[in-house]
TORLUMVO-786153 format. One record per residue (C-alpha): x, y, z. Coordinates in steps of 0.5 Angstrom, whole numbers, padded with zeros to 4 digits, always signed. Layout:
// TORLUMVO-786153
XYZ;...
//
This chain:
// TORLUMVO-786153
+0086+0022+0033;+0086+0015+0037;+0079+0013+0037;+0078+0007+0041;+0073+0001+0040;+0069+0002+0046;+0067+0010+0042;+0066+0006+0036;+0061+0001+0039;+0058+0005+0043;+0057+0010+0036;+0055+0003+0033;+0049+0001+0038;+0046+0009+0037;+0045+0009+0030;+0047+0002+0028;+0052+0004+0023;+0057+0001+0020;+0064+0000+0023;+0068+0004+0018;+0062+0009+0018;+0061+0010+0025;+0070+0010+0026;+0070+0015+0020;+0064+0019+0023;+0069+0019+0030;+0075+0021+0026;+0072+0027+0022;+0067+0030+0029;+0074+0029+0034;+0071+0023+0038;+0065+0029+0039;+0059+0023+0039;+0053+0028+0038;+0058+0030+0033;+0058+0024+0030;+0051+0022+0030;+0050+0029+0026;+0056+0026+0021;+0053+0020+0020;+0046+0023+0019;+0047+0028+0014;+0051+0023+0010;+0044+0019+0011;+0041+0025+0007;+0046+0026+0002;+0046+0019+0000;+0039+0020+0000;+0039+0025-0005;+0045+0022-0010;+0040+0016-0010;+0033+0019-0011;+0033+0018-0019;+0035+0011-0017;+0028+0005-0017;+0026+0004-0011;+0021-0001-0013;+0022-0007-0006;+0020-0007+0000;+0013-0008+0004;+0005-0007+0005;+0003-0007+0011;-0004-0004+0015;-0007-0002+0021;-0015-0002+0024;-0017+0000+0030;-0020-0005+0035;-0026-0003+0034;-0025-0003+0025;-0027+0003+0025;-0021+0006+0022;-0015+0004+0019;-0008+0005+0014;-0005+0002+0009;+0002+0003+0007;+0008+0002+0002;+0015+0003+0005;+0020+0001-0001;+0028+0000-0002;+0033-0002-0007;+0032-0010-0006;+0028-0015-0004;+0035-0017+0001;+0033-0010+0005;+0027-0011+0006;+0027-0017+0009;+0032-0014+0014;+0030-0013+0021;+0032-0005+0021;+0027-0005+0014;+0022-0009+0017;+0022-0004+0024;+0022+0002+0020;+0017+0000+0017;+0013-0002+0023;+0013+0005+0026;+0012+0008+0020;+0005+0004+0019;+0004+0006+0027;+0005+0013+0026;+0000+0015+0020;-0005+0010+0024;-0004+0015+0030;-0004+0021+0027;-0009+0019+0022;-0006+0021+0016;-0009+0021+0010;-0002+0021+0005;+0005+0020+0005;+0006+0027+0005;+0002+0029+0010;+0006+0024+0015;+0012+0027+0013;+0010+0035+0014;+0007+0033+0021;+0012+0029+0023;+0019+0031+0024;+0022+0025+0026;+0020+0022+0020;+0025+0025+0017;+0031+0023+0021;+0029+0016+0021;+0029+0016+0013;+0037+0019+0013;+0039+0014+0020;+0037+0008+0016;+0039+0011+0010;+0046+0010+0013;+0046+0004+0016;+0043+0001+0010;+0046+0005+0004;+0039+0005-0001;+0035+0009-0004;+0029+0008+0001;+0022+0011+0001;+0015+0012+0003;+0011+0012-0003;+0005+0011-0001;-0001+0011+0006;-0009+0011+0005;-0014+0011+0011;-0021+0010+0011;-0026+0011+0017;-0033+0009+0017;-0038+0011+0022;-0043+0005+0021;-0039-0001+0019;-0033-0003+0019;-0025-0004+0016;-0022-0010+0015;-0015-0011+0011;-0011-0016+0007;-0004-0017+0006;-0003-0022+0003;+0004-0028+0004;+0011-0024+0003;+0008-0017+0005;+0008-0015-0003;+0001-0014-0004;-0005-0011+0001;-0012-0008+0001;-0016-0004+0006;-0024-0003+0005;-0030+0000+0008;-0036-0004+0009;-0042+0001+0011;-0049-0001+0014;-0046-0006+0018;-0050-0007+0025;-0045-0008+0031;-0048-0014+0034;-0047-0016+0026;-0041-0015+0026;-0039-0023+0028;-0043-0026+0023;-0041-0023+0017;-0034-0023+0019;-0031-0029+0013;-0036-0024+0008;-0032-0018+0010;-0025-0021+0010;-0026-0025+0003;-0027-0019+0000;-0021-0015+0002;-0018-0022+0000;-0022-0021-0007;-0019-0014-0007;-0012-0016-0007;-0012-0021-0011;-0017-0019-0017;-0015-0011-0017;-0022-0009-0019;-0022-0001-0021;-0028+0001-0018;-0035-0003-0014;-0040-0002-0019;-0040-0001-0027;-0043+0006-0027;-0037+0008-0021;-0032+0006-0027;-0029+0013-0030;-0032+0015-0036;-0025+0017-0038;-0023+0008-0039;-0030+0007-0042;-0028+0011-0047;-0021+0008-0048;-0024+0001-0048;-0029+0003-0053;-0024+0005-0058;-0019-0002-0057;-0026-0005-0059;-0027-0001-0065;-0021-0001-0067;-0021-0009-0067;-0027-0010-0070;-0024-0005-0076;-0019-0009-0077;-0024-0016-0077;-0027-0011-0083;-0034-0010-0079;-0039-0005-0083;-0037+0001-0080;-0044+0003-0077;-0045-0004-0073;-0038-0003-0069;-0041+0001-0065;-0047-0003-0062;-0042-0009-0062;-0036-0005-0059;-0041-0004-0054;-0044-0010-0053;-0036-0012-0051;-0035-0007-0046;-0039-0013-0040;-0034-0017-0041;-0030-0011-0039;-0033-0009-0033;-0032-0016-0031;-0026-0016-0030;-0025-0009-0027;-0032-0007-0023;-0032-0012-0017;-0039-0014-0015;-0039-0017-0023;-0032-0020-0022;-0033-0029-0020;-0032-0029-0013;-0025-0032-0012;-0028-0037-0007;-0034-0040-0012;-0032-0038-0019;-0039-0039-0022;-0042-0034-0017;-0040-0026-0018;-0037-0022-0012;-0045-0019-0011;-0049-0024-0011;-0045-0027-0006;-0047-0021-0001;-0053-0021-0003;-0054-0029-0001;-0050-0027+0006;-0054-0021+0007;-0059-0024+0007;-0057-0030+0011;-0056-0026+0017;-0062-0021+0016;-0056-0015+0014;-0056-0010+0009;-0048-0008+0009;-0045-0005+0002;-0037-0004+0000;-0037+0003+0001;-0029+0005-0002;-0023+0001-0003;-0015+0001-0004;-0010-0004-0007;-0003-0003-0006;+0002-0008-0010;+0009-0007-0008;+0013-0002-0014;+0007+0001-0017;+0007+0007-0012;+0015+0008-0012;+0018+0014-0016;
//
């Protein structure tokens, strides 16, 4: 069957697929445009299945919060190469996923996929067009009634944080806006595990203790002293993983907790960090 350039161009405009793929789709569908579109979608699904075991460690981390800062989402969408991650088509897809996650207030990528059938078609279409494994690896959301949500996306869209702050009166939000943003940056840059030492998971503390004990045994420390010495060393560990005990990135001689105390005292506020999420590109991909 003779496929015209006009038909190929129309299919390209409607799907974004390459010239050769469009021509083949039209040949296989005997020139039927709708069937050709279905052919390309099926090809995208087949490509996705074929590439299921391939690593998709590139992509974008993005976020969106409501105008009143009461709700926000953090999203990671992955592809295989940095080249694709910077392409207009992938950037638009990432933005669409973020917008849908925000609109539907989903708490995970699976929830978005389950509640939004068009996402599957979008993934297949883009896979057919780009030719790489694509996945929506992570979505997290935070919401507050008596505080604010803020986020920080580091330059290059490879790292981001979403933080919930509670106990902030609406009139005080402008006064503490810089502090809120600073904490979001701190979370992104310094990768804390928890807000305070009492919230560090017990299994992680036990793991650190065992590592310290083994180190001290190799150093020849007395066995009856090892437990005591190891527990004393935990203080340094908490300074690394507990947000409030970390050195504040703007003033390294001051902890984040001390910084927030100063901000609260200066503004007559009592706001606290309630929770946070941090995405580093590639950590959530399969």
